[in-house]
C-alpha positions as CSV (number, residue, x, y, z in Angstrom):
1,M,-11.0,-18.0,13.5
2,A,-12.2,-17.8,9.8
3,Q,-10.3,-15.6,7.2
4,L,-12.3,-12.9,6.1
5,L,-12.5,-11.3,2.5
6,R,-12.6,-7.7,3.3
7,V,-13.2,-4.5,1.3
8,Q,-11.2,-1.9,3.0
9,N,-11.3,2.1,2.6
10,F,-12.8,1.8,-0.9
11,N,-13.8,5.4,-2.1
12,I,-16.7,6.4,-4.0
13,S,-18.7,9.6,-4.9
14,S,-22.0,10.4,-3.5
15,D,-23.5,8.9,-6.5
16,G,-21.7,5.5,-6.2
17,I,-18.9,6.1,-8.8
18,G,-15.5,4.7,-7.8
19,A,-13.7,5.3,-11.0
20,G,-13.6,7.4,-14.1
21,E,-13.8,6.4,-17.8
22,D,-10.8,6.7,-20.2
23,Q,-8.2,5.4,-17.9
24,S,-4.5,5.8,-19.1
25,L,-1.0,5.6,-17.8
26,E,-1.2,9.4,-17.1
27,R,-4.7,9.2,-15.5
28,P,-5.0,6.0,-13.6
29,F,-8.7,6.9,-12.1
30,G,-9.6,8.3,-15.7
31,H,-11.3,11.6,-15.8
32,V,-11.8,11.5,-11.8
33,A,-9.2,13.4,-10.1
34,P,-8.5,11.0,-7.1
35,E,-7.9,13.7,-4.4
36,R,-11.8,14.5,-4.8
37,L,-12.2,10.9,-3.2
38,F,-9.0,10.2,-1.2
39,A,-8.5,13.6,0.6
40,W,-10.0,12.3,3.8
41,A,-7.4,9.6,4.1
42,G,-4.7,11.7,2.9
43,A,-5.5,14.2,5.8
44,T,-4.9,11.7,8.5
45,A,-1.7,11.2,10.8
46,S,-1.4,7.7,9.7
47,W,-1.6,8.2,6.0
48,P,1.3,6.1,4.8
49,M,2.7,8.5,2.1
50,R,2.5,11.4,4.5
51,T,6.0,13.2,4.5
52,D,5.4,15.9,7.0
53,P,4.4,15.8,10.6
54,G,0.9,16.3,12.0
55,G,-2.4,15.2,10.4
56,S,-5.7,14.4,11.8
57,R,-6.6,11.8,14.5
58,G,-10.0,10.3,15.3
59,L,-12.3,8.1,13.2
60,D,-10.7,9.0,9.8
61,D,-7.4,8.1,11.1
62,Y,-8.5,4.8,12.7
63,F,-9.7,3.7,9.3
64,T,-6.6,4.5,7.8
65,R,-4.4,2.6,10.3
66,D,-7.1,-0.2,9.8
67,Y,-6.5,-0.8,6.2
68,A,-3.6,-3.1,6.7
69,R,-4.5,-4.8,10.1
70,N,-4.5,-8.8,9.8
71,I,-4.2,-8.4,5.9
72,G,-2.1,-11.3,4.6
73,A,-3.1,-10.9,0.8
74,E,-5.0,-8.9,-1.7
75,I,-6.9,-9.5,-4.8
76,M,-7.1,-6.7,-7.4
77,G,-8.4,-6.3,-10.9
78,R,-6.2,-5.6,-13.6
79,N,-7.2,-2.1,-14.1
80,K,-5.9,-1.5,-10.6
81,F,-2.5,-2.8,-11.6
82,G,-2.1,-0.8,-14.8
83,P,-3.8,0.5,-18.0
84,Q,-2.5,-2.3,-20.5
85,R,-5.5,-4.1,-22.0
86,G,-5.3,-7.6,-23.7
87,P,-2.3,-9.4,-24.0
88,W,0.7,-8.1,-22.2
89,H,3.0,-6.1,-24.5
90,D,5.6,-4.9,-21.9
91,D,6.5,-7.3,-19.2
92,E,9.1,-4.7,-18.0
93,W,6.5,-2.3,-16.8
94,R,5.7,-3.4,-13.2
95,G,2.4,-1.5,-12.5
96,W,1.5,1.9,-10.9
97,W,3.0,1.4,-7.6
98,G,7.0,1.9,-8.1
99,D,9.7,0.1,-6.5
100,E,7.9,0.0,-3.0
101,P,4.2,-0.9,-3.7
102,P,2.1,0.0,-0.6
103,F,0.7,-3.9,-0.3
104,H,3.5,-5.9,1.5
105,T,1.6,-9.0,0.9
106,P,1.1,-11.5,-1.9
107,V,-1.1,-9.6,-4.6
108,F,-3.4,-11.7,-7.0
109,V,-4.2,-9.7,-10.2
110,L,-7.1,-10.8,-12.0
111,T,-6.4,-11.3,-15.8
112,H,-7.4,-13.2,-18.9
113,H,-3.7,-13.0,-19.9
114,E,-1.4,-14.5,-17.4
115,R,2.3,-13.7,-17.2
116,P,5.1,-14.5,-14.7
117,S,5.1,-13.3,-11.1
118,F,7.5,-10.8,-9.8
119,T,8.4,-9.1,-6.7
120,L,9.0,-5.5,-5.7
121,S,10.3,-4.9,-2.2
122,D,8.1,-7.1,-0.1
123,T,5.1,-7.3,-2.5
124,T,4.7,-10.1,-5.0
125,F,2.4,-9.8,-7.7
126,H,0.7,-13.1,-9.1
127,F,-1.4,-12.8,-12.4
128,V,-4.2,-15.4,-12.3
129,G,-7.1,-16.2,-14.3
130,G,-10.2,-18.3,-12.8
131,D,-13.6,-17.6,-11.2
132,P,-13.8,-15.5,-8.1
133,A,-13.9,-18.5,-5.7
134,T,-10.8,-20.2,-7.2
135,V,-8.8,-17.0,-6.9
136,L,-10.1,-16.5,-3.4
137,E,-8.7,-20.0,-2.6
138,Q,-5.5,-19.1,-3.7
139,A,-5.3,-15.9,-1.9
140,R,-6.3,-17.5,1.2
141,E,-3.7,-20.1,1.2
142,A,-1.0,-17.3,0.4
143,A,-2.4,-15.3,3.5
144,Q,-1.5,-17.8,5.8
145,G,-4.4,-17.7,8.1
146,K,-4.7,-13.7,7.9
147,D,-7.5,-12.1,6.0
148,V,-7.6,-11.3,2.3
149,R,-8.5,-7.8,1.1
150,L,-10.2,-7.1,-1.8
151,G,-8.9,-4.2,-3.2
152,G,-10.9,-3.3,-6.2
153,G,-11.5,-1.6,-8.6
154,V,-15.4,-1.5,-8.8
155,T,-15.8,-4.3,-11.3
156,T,-13.7,-6.6,-9.3
157,I,-15.8,-6.0,-6.2
158,R,-19.1,-6.5,-8.0
159,Q,-17.8,-9.6,-9.2
160,F,-17.0,-11.0,-5.6
161,L,-20.4,-9.5,-4.5
162,D,-22.1,-11.3,-6.9
163,A,-20.5,-14.5,-6.1
164,D,-21.3,-13.9,-2.4
165,L,-17.6,-14.2,-1.1
166,V,-17.2,-10.8,0.5
167,D,-17.5,-10.8,4.2
168,T,-17.0,-7.2,5.5
169,L,-17.0,-3.9,3.6
170,H,-16.0,-0.3,4.6
171,V,-16.8,2.1,1.8
172,A,-16.0,5.9,2.3
173,V,-18.5,8.1,0.4
174,S,-17.3,11.5,-0.5
175,P,-19.7,14.3,-0.9
176,V,-19.0,14.8,-4.6
177,T,-21.1,14.0,-7.5
178,L,-19.1,12.5,-10.5
179,G,-22.0,11.8,-12.9
180,S,-20.2,9.1,-14.9
181,G,-17.8,6.3,-14.5
182,L,-17.8,2.9,-12.8
183,R,-20.6,2.7,-10.2
184,L,-20.4,0.4,-7.3
185,W,-23.9,0.8,-6.4
186,D,-27.0,3.0,-7.1
187,S,-28.0,2.8,-3.5
188,P,-26.2,0.9,-0.7
189,D,-29.5,-0.5,0.3
190,E,-28.9,-3.0,-2.6
191,L,-26.7,-4.6,-0.1
192,L,-29.1,-4.9,2.6
193,D,-30.5,-8.5,1.6
194,R,-27.1,-10.1,2.7
195,F,-25.4,-7.5,5.0
196,H,-26.0,-5.3,8.0
197,M,-25.1,-1.7,7.5
198,E,-24.0,1.2,9.8
199,V,-23.5,4.7,8.2
200,V,-20.9,7.1,10.4
201,P,-20.3,10.4,9.3
202,S,-16.7,11.5,9.8
203,P,-16.3,14.4,12.3
204,S,-14.3,16.1,9.7
205,G,-17.3,16.3,7.3
206,S,-15.3,15.1,4.4
207,V,-16.5,11.6,3.9
208,T,-19.3,9.3,5.3
209,H,-18.2,5.7,6.3
210,H,-20.6,3.0,5.2
211,L,-19.7,-0.3,7.2
212,F,-21.1,-3.7,6.1
213,W,-21.0,-7.1,7.6
214,R,-22.6,-10.4,6.8
215,K,-26.0,-11.1,8.3
């Protein structure tokens, strides 16, 4: 079975924006309040950071559970790892994710400034340069036959789409307008030259799921 490169549960606004401007240590998503995009997943029974019983079942919960299914490695952009730019000034800072990162796989962080790998719990972060195809080859080897998740952010997903390396996408579109920020698309129809698309409204009304797979 082929190893897929999958975009899973990537959240954007109705005007195509997946992250805001002016990212900082205190504001990982820039001027965008993340709950405006992620509320649908946080409301589900399977949300991994849920601390109380309950939560919704159904379609949204299915996608929340599907996030980790058959994933053996992740690729992310440097902005998803942290706010530092240019050469690394502080190797002691280990990213946004705390001592128990939610990935549980090798993670390949795209950067022009490489640094030593390190492990937190069952997640190892590797800092790699190179073109998308080269990085994907490294991630596939680390995934040991499982799929690779392309975690984002927007710029990273666009790079891999432009290189025609993405096999499937699940994009959750929230009914909010952000106006400015990093835009995944002007319209999802931009991808229809290469992908089939199915649009499925959530019964909760909080999000619309856009599913893409290669033609």
